[in-house]
CHARMM internal coordinates of N, CA and C (Angstrom, degrees):
IC EDIT
DIST 1 N 1 CA 1.3800
DIST 1 CA 1 C 1.5793
ANGL 1 N 1 CA 1 C 111.17
DIST 1 C 2 N 1.2641
ANGL 1 CA 1 C 2 N 117.16
DIHE 1 N 1 CA 1 C 2 N 133.67
DIST 2 N 2 CA 1.4045
ANGL 1 C 2 N 2 CA 120.44
DIHE 1 CA 1 C 2 N 2 CA -178.05
DIST 2 CA 2 C 1.5201
ANGL 2 N 2 CA 2 C 111.66
DIHE 1 C 2 N 2 CA 2 C -81.61
DIST 2 C 3 N 1.2646
ANGL 2 CA 2 C 3 N 115.21
DIHE 2 N 2 CA 2 C 3 N 131.57
DIST 3 N 3 CA 1.5682
ANGL 2 C 3 N 3 CA 118.28
DIHE 2 CA 2 C 3 N 3 CA 174.65
DIST 3 CA 3 C 1.4829
ANGL 3 N 3 CA 3 C 110.98
DIHE 2 C 3 N 3 CA 3 C -87.88
DIST 3 C 4 N 1.3293
ANGL 3 CA 3 C 4 N 115.76
DIHE 3 N 3 CA 3 C 4 N 141.03
DIST 4 N 4 CA 1.5001
ANGL 3 C 4 N 4 CA 116.67
DIHE 3 CA 3 C 4 N 4 CA 175.04
DIST 4 CA 4 C 1.4314
ANGL 4 N 4 CA 4 C 112.77
DIHE 3 C 4 N 4 CA 4 C -75.38
DIST 4 C 5 N 1.3577
ANGL 4 CA 4 C 5 N 118.01
DIHE 4 N 4 CA 4 C 5 N 139.64
DIST 5 N 5 CA 1.4142
ANGL 4 C 5 N 5 CA 124.66
DIHE 4 CA 4 C 5 N 5 CA 175.40
DIST 5 CA 5 C 1.5284
ANGL 5 N 5 CA 5 C 110.88
DIHE 4 C 5 N 5 CA 5 C -76.80
DIST 5 C 6 N 1.2905
ANGL 5 CA 5 C 6 N 119.11
DIHE 5 N 5 CA 5 C 6 N 143.92
DIST 6 N 6 CA 1.4104
ANGL 5 C 6 N 6 CA 122.18
DIHE 5 CA 5 C 6 N 6 CA 177.27
DIST 6 CA 6 C 1.4903
ANGL 6 N 6 CA 6 C 106.94
DIHE 5 C 6 N 6 CA 6 C -87.26
DIST 6 C 7 N 1.2721
ANGL 6 CA 6 C 7 N 118.15
DIHE 6 N 6 CA 6 C 7 N 137.61
DIST 7 N 7 CA 1.4740
ANGL 6 C 7 N 7 CA 122.87
DIHE 6 CA 6 C 7 N 7 CA 177.32
DIST 7 CA 7 C 1.4793
ANGL 7 N 7 CA 7 C 107.87
DIHE 6 C 7 N 7 CA 7 C -83.99
DIST 7 C 8 N 1.3029
ANGL 7 CA 7 C 8 N 122.83
DIHE 7 N 7 CA 7 C 8 N 127.79
DIST 8 N 8 CA 1.4238
ANGL 7 C 8 N 8 CA 125.97
DIHE 7 CA 7 C 8 N 8 CA 175.60
DIST 8 CA 8 C 1.5251
ANGL 8 N 8 CA 8 C 103.55
DIHE 7 C 8 N 8 CA 8 C -102.01
DIST 8 C 9 N 1.3470
ANGL 8 CA 8 C 9 N 116.79
DIHE 8 N 8 CA 8 C 9 N 85.86
DIST 9 N 9 CA 1.4103
ANGL 8 C 9 N 9 CA 122.18
DIHE 8 CA 8 C 9 N 9 CA -174.03
DIST 9 CA 9 C 1.4847
ANGL 9 N 9 CA 9 C 116.30
DIHE 8 C 9 N 9 CA 9 C -104.37
DIST 9 C 10 N 1.3755
ANGL 9 CA 9 C 10 N 118.01
DIHE 9 N 9 CA 9 C 10 N 1.61
DIST 10 N 10 CA 1.4110
ANGL 9 C 10 N 10 CA 117.84
DIHE 9 CA 9 C 10 N 10 CA -176.73
DIST 10 CA 10 C 1.4686
ANGL 10 N 10 CA 10 C 109.68
DIHE 9 C 10 N 10 CA 10 C -129.84
DIST 10 C 11 N 1.3245
ANGL 10 CA 10 C 11 N 119.14
DIHE 10 N 10 CA 10 C 11 N 132.87
DIST 11 N 11 CA 1.5257
ANGL 10 C 11 N 11 CA 121.72
DIHE 10 CA 10 C 11 N 11 CA -179.93
DIST 11 CA 11 C 1.4925
ANGL 11 N 11 CA 11 C 109.61
DIHE 10 C 11 N 11 CA 11 C -94.88
DIST 11 C 12 N 1.3387
ANGL 11 CA 11 C 12 N 114.11
DIHE 11 N 11 CA 11 C 12 N 134.85
DIST 12 N 12 CA 1.4510
ANGL 11 C 12 N 12 CA 121.49
DIHE 11 CA 11 C 12 N 12 CA 174.04
DIST 12 CA 12 C 1.5828
ANGL 12 N 12 CA 12 C 107.39
DIHE 11 C 12 N 12 CA 12 C -121.42
DIST 12 C 13 N 1.2710
ANGL 12 CA 12 C 13 N 120.25
DIHE 12 N 12 CA 12 C 13 N 119.78
DIST 13 N 13 CA 1.3983
ANGL 12 C 13 N 13 CA 122.30
DIHE 12 CA 12 C 13 N 13 CA 178.86
DIST 13 CA 13 C 1.5604
ANGL 13 N 13 CA 13 C 111.89
DIHE 12 C 13 N 13 CA 13 C -110.10
DIST 13 C 14 N 1.3188
ANGL 13 CA 13 C 14 N 114.07
DIHE 13 N 13 CA 13 C 14 N 141.46
DIST 14 N 14 CA 1.4963
ANGL 13 C 14 N 14 CA 120.74
DIHE 13 CA 13 C 14 N 14 CA -179.77
DIST 14 CA 14 C 1.4990
ANGL 14 N 14 CA 14 C 107.19
DIHE 13 C 14 N 14 CA 14 C -133.28
DIST 14 C 15 N 1.3218
ANGL 14 CA 14 C 15 N 119.54
DIHE 14 N 14 CA 14 C 15 N 131.86
DIST 15 N 15 CA 1.4411
ANGL 14 C 15 N 15 CA 121.50
DIHE 14 CA 14 C 15 N 15 CA 175.48
DIST 15 CA 15 C 1.5649
ANGL 15 N 15 CA 15 C 109.15
DIHE 14 C 15 N 15 CA 15 C -90.07
DIST 15 C 16 N 1.2768
ANGL 15 CA 15 C 16 N 115.32
DIHE 15 N 15 CA 15 C 16 N 133.09
DIST 16 N 16 CA 1.4708
ANGL 15 C 16 N 16 CA 123.48
DIHE 15 CA 15 C 16 N 16 CA -178.10
DIST 16 CA 16 C 1.4970
ANGL 16 N 16 CA 16 C 111.48
DIHE 15 C 16 N 16 CA 16 C -136.98
DIST 16 C 17 N 1.2741
ANGL 16 CA 16 C 17 N 118.22
DIHE 16 N 16 CA 16 C 17 N 159.85
DIST 17 N 17 CA 1.5274
ANGL 16 C 17 N 17 CA 119.83
DIHE 16 CA 16 C 17 N 17 CA 169.33
DIST 17 CA 17 C 1.4995
ANGL 17 N 17 CA 17 C 108.08
DIHE 16 C 17 N 17 CA 17 C -69.18
DIST 17 C 18 N 1.2991
ANGL 17 CA 17 C 18 N 116.77
DIHE 17 N 17 CA 17 C 18 N 149.68
DIST 18 N 18 CA 1.4523
ANGL 17 C 18 N 18 CA 123.62
DIHE 17 CA 17 C 18 N 18 CA -177.20
DIST 18 CA 18 C 1.5377
ANGL 18 N 18 CA 18 C 111.19
DIHE 17 C 18 N 18 CA 18 C -53.34
DIST 18 C 19 N 1.3366
ANGL 18 CA 18 C 19 N 114.99
DIHE 18 N 18 CA 18 C 19 N -37.02
DIST 19 N 19 CA 1.4764
ANGL 18 C 19 N 19 CA 117.14
DIHE 18 CA 18 C 19 N 19 CA 174.85
DIST 19 CA 19 C 1.4173
ANGL 19 N 19 CA 19 C 117.80
DIHE 18 C 19 N 19 CA 19 C -59.37
DIST 19 C 20 N 1.3357
ANGL 19 CA 19 C 20 N 117.39
DIHE 19 N 19 CA 19 C 20 N -35.06
DIST 20 N 20 CA 1.5203
ANGL 19 C 20 N 20 CA 122.70
DIHE 19 CA 19 C 20 N 20 CA 178.04
DIST 20 CA 20 C 1.5079
ANGL 20 N 20 CA 20 C 106.56
DIHE 19 C 20 N 20 CA 20 C -66.48
DIST 20 C 21 N 1.3206
ANGL 20 CA 20 C 21 N 114.67
DIHE 20 N 20 CA 20 C 21 N -49.20
DIST 21 N 21 CA 1.5028
ANGL 20 C 21 N 21 CA 116.77
DIHE 20 CA 20 C 21 N 21 CA -178.18
DIST 21 CA 21 C 1.5514
ANGL 21 N 21 CA 21 C 113.01
DIHE 20 C 21 N 21 CA 21 C -62.51
DIST 21 C 22 N 1.3382
ANGL 21 CA 21 C 22 N 115.98
DIHE 21 N 21 CA 21 C 22 N -37.19
DIST 22 N 22 CA 1.5144
ANGL 21 C 22 N 22 CA 120.17
DIHE 21 CA 21 C 22 N 22 CA 168.41
DIST 22 CA 22 C 1.4624
ANGL 22 N 22 CA 22 C 113.82
DIHE 21 C 22 N 22 CA 22 C -57.59
DIST 22 C 23 N 1.2430
ANGL 22 CA 22 C 23 N 116.78
DIHE 22 N 22 CA 22 C 23 N -46.67
DIST 23 N 23 CA 1.4959
ANGL 22 C 23 N 23 CA 120.71
DIHE 22 CA 22 C 23 N 23 CA 175.48
DIST 23 CA 23 C 1.5131
ANGL 23 N 23 CA 23 C 112.23
DIHE 22 C 23 N 23 CA 23 C -59.01
DIST 23 C 24 N 1.3378
ANGL 23 CA 23 C 24 N 115.91
DIHE 23 N 23 CA 23 C 24 N -44.33
DIST 24 N 24 CA 1.4776
ANGL 23 C 24 N 24 CA 116.56
DIHE 23 CA 23 C 24 N 24 CA 176.70
DIST 24 CA 24 C 1.4995
ANGL 24 N 24 CA 24 C 111.80
DIHE 23 C 24 N 24 CA 24 C -58.56
DIST 24 C 25 N 1.3794
ANGL 24 CA 24 C 25 N 114.40
DIHE 24 N 24 CA 24 C 25 N -43.23
DIST 25 N 25 CA 1.4192
ANGL 24 C 25 N 25 CA 116.71
DIHE 24 CA 24 C 25 N 25 CA -178.00
DIST 25 CA 25 C 1.5740
ANGL 25 N 25 CA 25 C 113.74
DIHE 24 C 25 N 25 CA 25 C -64.11
DIST 25 C 26 N 1.3358
ANGL 25 CA 25 C 26 N 112.73
DIHE 25 N 25 CA 25 C 26 N -39.61
DIST 26 N 26 CA 1.4976
ANGL 25 C 26 N 26 CA 120.70
DIHE 25 CA 25 C 26 N 26 CA 176.68
DIST 26 CA 26 C 1.5378
ANGL 26 N 26 CA 26 C 111.60
DIHE 25 C 26 N 26 CA 26 C -58.05
DIST 26 C 27 N 1.3155
ANGL 26 CA 26 C 27 N 111.21
DIHE 26 N 26 CA 26 C 27 N -47.80
DIST 27 N 27 CA 1.5710
ANGL 26 C 27 N 27 CA 118.10
DIHE 26 CA 26 C 27 N 27 CA -178.99
DIST 27 CA 27 C 1.5415
ANGL 27 N 27 CA 27 C 107.79
DIHE 26 C 27 N 27 CA 27 C -66.01
DIST 27 C 28 N 1.2990
ANGL 27 CA 27 C 28 N 117.89
DIHE 27 N 27 CA 27 C 28 N -45.16
DIST 28 N 28 CA 1.5426
ANGL 27 C 28 N 28 CA 119.08
DIHE 27 CA 27 C 28 N 28 CA 179.04
DIST 28 CA 28 C 1.5140
ANGL 28 N 28 CA 28 C 111.35
DIHE 27 C 28 N 28 CA 28 C -58.02
DIST 28 C 29 N 1.2643
ANGL 28 CA 28 C 29 N 120.12
DIHE 28 N 28 CA 28 C 29 N -52.01
DIST 29 N 29 CA 1.4474
ANGL 28 C 29 N 29 CA 130.89
DIHE 28 CA 28 C 29 N 29 CA 179.60
DIST 29 CA 29 C 1.5110
ANGL 29 N 29 CA 29 C 107.49
DIHE 28 C 29 N 29 CA 29 C -51.85
DIST 29 C 30 N 1.3520
ANGL 29 CA 29 C 30 N 117.58
DIHE 29 N 29 CA 29 C 30 N -48.99
DIST 30 N 30 CA 1.5199
ANGL 29 C 30 N 30 CA 121.70
DIHE 29 CA 29 C 30 N 30 CA -179.68
DIST 30 CA 30 C 1.4610
ANGL 30 N 30 CA 30 C 113.43
DIHE 29 C 30 N 30 CA 30 C -60.26
DIST 30 C 31 N 1.3494
ANGL 30 CA 30 C 31 N 113.94
DIHE 30 N 30 CA 30 C 31 N -23.10
DIST 31 N 31 CA 1.5169
ANGL 30 C 31 N 31 CA 120.26
DIHE 30 CA 30 C 31 N 31 CA -178.59
DIST 31 CA 31 C 1.5355
ANGL 31 N 31 CA 31 C 110.93
DIHE 30 C 31 N 31 CA 31 C -106.26
DIST 31 C 32 N 1.3427
ANGL 31 CA 31 C 32 N 117.52
DIHE 31 N 31 CA 31 C 32 N 9.17
DIST 32 N 32 CA 1.4749
ANGL 31 C 32 N 32 CA 122.94
DIHE 31 CA 31 C 32 N 32 CA 179.77
DIST 32 CA 32 C 1.5391
ANGL 32 N 32 CA 32 C 110.18
DIHE 31 C 32 N 32 CA 32 C 57.60
DIST 32 C 33 N 1.2909
ANGL 32 CA 32 C 33 N 115.87
DIHE 32 N 32 CA 32 C 33 N 44.13
DIST 33 N 33 CA 1.4721
ANGL 32 C 33 N 33 CA 123.62
DIHE 32 CA 32 C 33 N 33 CA -179.69
DIST 33 CA 33 C 1.4598
ANGL 33 N 33 CA 33 C 113.19
DIHE 32 C 33 N 33 CA 33 C -127.83
DIST 33 C 34 N 1.3542
ANGL 33 CA 33 C 34 N 117.57
DIHE 33 N 33 CA 33 C 34 N 161.03
DIST 34 N 34 CA 1.5035
ANGL 33 C 34 N 34 CA 117.22
DIHE 33 CA 33 C 34 N 34 CA 174.65
DIST 34 CA 34 C 1.6194
ANGL 34 N 34 CA 34 C 102.46
DIHE 33 C 34 N 34 CA 34 C -81.20
DIST 34 C 35 N 1.3163
ANGL 34 CA 34 C 35 N 112.72
DIHE 34 N 34 CA 34 C 35 N 168.36
DIST 35 N 35 CA 1.4390
ANGL 34 C 35 N 35 CA 118.04
DIHE 34 CA 34 C 35 N 35 CA 176.32
DIST 35 CA 35 C 1.5203
ANGL 35 N 35 CA 35 C 110.96
DIHE 34 C 35 N 35 CA 35 C -62.26
DIST 35 C 36 N 1.3792
ANGL 35 CA 35 C 36 N 121.46
DIHE 35 N 35 CA 35 C 36 N -38.36
DIST 36 N 36 CA 1.3632
ANGL 35 C 36 N 36 CA 126.28
DIHE 35 CA 35 C 36 N 36 CA 175.40
DIST 36 CA 36 C 1.4492
ANGL 36 N 36 CA 36 C 116.13
DIHE 35 C 36 N 36 CA 36 C -56.35
DIST 36 C 37 N 1.3747
ANGL 36 CA 36 C 37 N 110.02
DIHE 36 N 36 CA 36 C 37 N -50.43
DIST 37 N 37 CA 1.5183
ANGL 36 C 37 N 37 CA 119.30
DIHE 36 CA 36 C 37 N 37 CA -178.31
DIST 37 CA 37 C 1.5264
ANGL 37 N 37 CA 37 C 109.69
DIHE 36 C 37 N 37 CA 37 C -63.33
DIST 37 C 38 N 1.3154
ANGL 37 CA 37 C 38 N 116.80
DIHE 37 N 37 CA 37 C 38 N -39.54
DIST 38 N 38 CA 1.4373
ANGL 37 C 38 N 38 CA 121.49
DIHE 37 CA 37 C 38 N 38 CA 178.21
DIST 38 CA 38 C 1.4554
ANGL 38 N 38 CA 38 C 112.34
DIHE 37 C 38 N 38 CA 38 C -62.33
DIST 38 C 39 N 1.3005
ANGL 38 CA 38 C 39 N 115.30
DIHE 38 N 38 CA 38 C 39 N -43.96
DIST 39 N 39 CA 1.5497
ANGL 38 C 39 N 39 CA 118.70
DIHE 38 CA 38 C 39 N 39 CA -176.08
DIST 39 CA 39 C 1.5776
ANGL 39 N 39 CA 39 C 105.13
DIHE 38 C 39 N 39 CA 39 C -73.56
DIST 39 C 40 N 1.2456
ANGL 39 CA 39 C 40 N 120.70
DIHE 39 N 39 CA 39 C 40 N -40.23
DIST 40 N 40 CA 1.5120
ANGL 39 C 40 N 40 CA 120.15
DIHE 39 CA 39 C 40 N 40 CA 179.85
DIST 40 CA 40 C 1.5768
ANGL 40 N 40 CA 40 C 109.90
DIHE 39 C 40 N 40 CA 40 C -62.63
DIST 40 C 41 N 1.3495
ANGL 40 CA 40 C 41 N 116.52
DIHE 40 N 40 CA 40 C 41 N -42.22
DIST 41 N 41 CA 1.4466
ANGL 40 C 41 N 41 CA 117.49
DIHE 40 CA 40 C 41 N 41 CA -177.89
DIST 41 CA 41 C 1.5398
ANGL 41 N 41 CA 41 C 110.66
DIHE 40 C 41 N 41 CA 41 C -69.74
DIST 41 C 42 N 1.3606
ANGL 41 CA 41 C 42 N 115.06
DIHE 41 N 41 CA 41 C 42 N -39.73
DIST 42 N 42 CA 1.4840
ANGL 41 C 42 N 42 CA 118.97
DIHE 41 CA 41 C 42 N 42 CA -175.50
DIST 42 CA 42 C 1.5397
ANGL 42 N 42 CA 42 C 107.24
DIHE 41 C 42 N 42 CA 42 C -66.76
DIST 42 C 43 N 1.3305
ANGL 42 CA 42 C 43 N 116.17
DIHE 42 N 42 CA 42 C 43 N -42.18
DIST 43 N 43 CA 1.4905
ANGL 42 C 43 N 43 CA 119.70
DIHE 42 CA 42 C 43 N 43 CA 179.68
DIST 43 CA 43 C 1.5298
ANGL 43 N 43 CA 43 C 111.63
DIHE 42 C 43 N 43 CA 43 C -63.80
DIST 43 C 44 N 1.3747
ANGL 43 CA 43 C 44 N 113.60
DIHE 43 N 43 CA 43 C 44 N -45.17
DIST 44 N 44 CA 1.4819
ANGL 43 C 44 N 44 CA 117.29
DIHE 43 CA 43 C 44 N 44 CA 178.34
DIST 44 CA 44 C 1.5333
ANGL 44 N 44 CA 44 C 113.35
DIHE 43 C 44 N 44 CA 44 C -59.25
DIST 44 C 45 N 1.3208
ANGL 44 CA 44 C 45 N 115.60
DIHE 44 N 44 CA 44 C 45 N -42.66
DIST 45 N 45 CA 1.4562
ANGL 44 C 45 N 45 CA 118.71
DIHE 44 CA 44 C 45 N 45 CA 176.54
DIST 45 CA 45 C 1.4789
ANGL 45 N 45 CA 45 C 114.15
DIHE 44 C 45 N 45 CA 45 C -65.01
DIST 45 C 46 N 1.2847
ANGL 45 CA 45 C 46 N 118.86
DIHE 45 N 45 CA 45 C 46 N -37.78
DIST 46 N 46 CA 1.4737
ANGL 45 C 46 N 46 CA 123.71
DIHE 45 CA 45 C 46 N 46 CA 178.13
DIST 46 CA 46 C 1.5928
ANGL 46 N 46 CA 46 C 107.22
DIHE 45 C 46 N 46 CA 46 C -68.97
DIST 46 C 47 N 1.2295
ANGL 46 CA 46 C 47 N 115.99
DIHE 46 N 46 CA 46 C 47 N -44.74
DIST 47 N 47 CA 1.5381
ANGL 46 C 47 N 47 CA 114.77
DIHE 46 CA 46 C 47 N 47 CA 178.94
DIST 47 CA 47 C 1.4779
ANGL 47 N 47 CA 47 C 111.79
DIHE 46 C 47 N 47 CA 47 C -62.75
DIST 47 C 48 N 1.4006
ANGL 47 CA 47 C 48 N 116.38
DIHE 47 N 47 CA 47 C 48 N -40.60
DIST 48 N 48 CA 1.4693
ANGL 47 C 48 N 48 CA 118.36
DIHE 47 CA 47 C 48 N 48 CA 178.48
DIST 48 CA 48 C 1.5448
ANGL 48 N 48 CA 48 C 108.85
DIHE 47 C 48 N 48 CA 48 C -65.60
DIST 48 C 49 N 1.3574
ANGL 48 CA 48 C 49 N 118.52
DIHE 48 N 48 CA 48 C 49 N -37.54
DIST 49 N 49 CA 1.4698
ANGL 48 C 49 N 49 CA 118.66
DIHE 48 CA 48 C 49 N 49 CA 175.02
DIST 49 CA 49 C 1.4424
ANGL 49 N 49 CA 49 C 113.42
DIHE 48 C 49 N 49 CA 49 C -62.28
DIST 49 C 50 N 1.3302
ANGL 49 CA 49 C 50 N 120.62
DIHE 49 N 49 CA 49 C 50 N -28.01
DIST 50 N 50 CA 1.4282
ANGL 49 C 50 N 50 CA 126.32
DIHE 49 CA 49 C 50 N 50 CA -179.70
DIST 50 CA 50 C 1.5649
ANGL 50 N 50 CA 50 C 110.51
DIHE 49 C 50 N 50 CA 50 C -89.11
DIST 50 C 51 N 1.3347
ANGL 50 CA 50 C 51 N 117.51
DIHE 50 N 50 CA 50 C 51 N 6.03
DIST 51 N 51 CA 1.4312
ANGL 50 C 51 N 51 CA 121.48
DIHE 50 CA 50 C 51 N 51 CA 175.80
DIST 51 CA 51 C 1.5346
ANGL 51 N 51 CA 51 C 114.67
DIHE 50 C 51 N 51 CA 51 C 85.68
DIST 51 C 52 N 1.3744
ANGL 51 CA 51 C 52 N 115.26
DIHE 51 N 51 CA 51 C 52 N 14.39
DIST 52 N 52 CA 1.4817
ANGL 51 C 52 N 52 CA 119.08
DIHE 51 CA 51 C 52 N 52 CA -176.73
DIST 52 CA 52 C 1.5322
ANGL 52 N 52 CA 52 C 107.44
DIHE 51 C 52 N 52 CA 52 C -107.69
DIST 52 C 53 N 1.2968
ANGL 52 CA 52 C 53 N 118.25
DIHE 52 N 52 CA 52 C 53 N 115.16
DIST 53 N 53 CA 1.4616
ANGL 52 C 53 N 53 CA 123.41
DIHE 52 CA 52 C 53 N 53 CA 178.00
DIST 53 CA 53 C 1.5329
ANGL 53 N 53 CA 53 C 108.43
DIHE 52 C 53 N 53 CA 53 C -94.11
DIST 53 C 54 N 1.2877
ANGL 53 CA 53 C 54 N 113.74
DIHE 53 N 53 CA 53 C 54 N 137.54
DIST 54 N 54 CA 1.4781
ANGL 53 C 54 N 54 CA 121.50
DIHE 53 CA 53 C 54 N 54 CA 175.85
DIST 54 CA 54 C 1.5324
ANGL 54 N 54 CA 54 C 115.15
DIHE 53 C 54 N 54 CA 54 C -123.18
DIST 54 C 55 N 1.2251
ANGL 54 CA 54 C 55 N 118.12
DIHE 54 N 54 CA 54 C 55 N 116.01
DIST 55 N 55 CA 1.5221
ANGL 54 C 55 N 55 CA 118.87
DIHE 54 CA 54 C 55 N 55 CA 179.24
DIST 55 CA 55 C 1.4728
ANGL 55 N 55 CA 55 C 111.93
DIHE 54 C 55 N 55 CA 55 C -58.24
DIST 55 C 56 N 1.3813
ANGL 55 CA 55 C 56 N 116.53
DIHE 55 N 55 CA 55 C 56 N 128.43
DIST 56 N 56 CA 1.4625
ANGL 55 C 56 N 56 CA 116.42
DIHE 55 CA 55 C 56 N 56 CA -179.71
DIST 56 CA 56 C 1.4975
ANGL 56 N 56 CA 56 C 116.85
DIHE 55 C 56 N 56 CA 56 C 80.72
DIST 56 C 57 N 1.3390
ANGL 56 CA 56 C 57 N 118.32
DIHE 56 N 56 CA 56 C 57 N 9.15
DIST 57 N 57 CA 1.4567
ANGL 56 C 57 N 57 CA 117.72
DIHE 56 CA 56 C 57 N 57 CA -175.86
DIST 57 CA 57 C 1.5435
ANGL 57 N 57 CA 57 C 105.41
DIHE 56 C 57 N 57 CA 57 C -79.12
DIST 57 C 58 N 1.3307
ANGL 57 CA 57 C 58 N 113.53
DIHE 57 N 57 CA 57 C 58 N 159.36
DIST 58 N 58 CA 1.4330
ANGL 57 C 58 N 58 CA 124.37
DIHE 57 CA 57 C 58 N 58 CA -177.54
DIST 58 CA 58 C 1.5299
ANGL 58 N 58 CA 58 C 112.75
DIHE 57 C 58 N 58 CA 58 C -53.05
END
COOR INIT
IC SEED 1 N 1 CA 1 C
IC BUILD
């Protein structure tokens, strides 16, 4: 069965210190993910933990 791809059609930008961005990169690499995939997955998990479900979330 073919799974539907989620459209990433909205850009969200956040300013951080370089050290924070470097930490995100390190965490993403350790999970064999891109920085964007890591951030999407982490945010989706936190939203779920907060009781907020998002259709098509990572």
